[in-house]
C-alpha positions, 0 to 999 in steps of 0.5 A: 578469701577464706584463710582456712583455704591457705594450708602450711603445705600451700604456704611451703609451695607459694614459697617455693620450698618443698611442701611435703609435711616431712620436709616442712617438720625439717624446714622448722626443726632445722630453722628453729628457735627463731629469737623473739626479737627477729621479725619473721621475715627478717630472717636469715634463712629466707630468700629477697622474693620470700622475704617480700611475701611474707613481710606484704601479707602480714603488713596486709593482714591478707588471707595468708596470714593465719598459716603465716602467724602459725609458721612464725609460732612453729619457728619460735 
């Protein structure tokens, strides 16, 4: 699958979070800065299922990895 099909809104919807642009910006503002020593999926603000999804997609370098990397950068 083409990684370009996954947007930040798609990722937030997949994670079960509000996915409109204002909600995404509010989430990022509320949770940044995330320390560089903390892997994104280990951040305390994720649920167990969100954490599992993020970890699996990153480890497998799956088609969600690009937008997850974008979120990771925005949270730093």
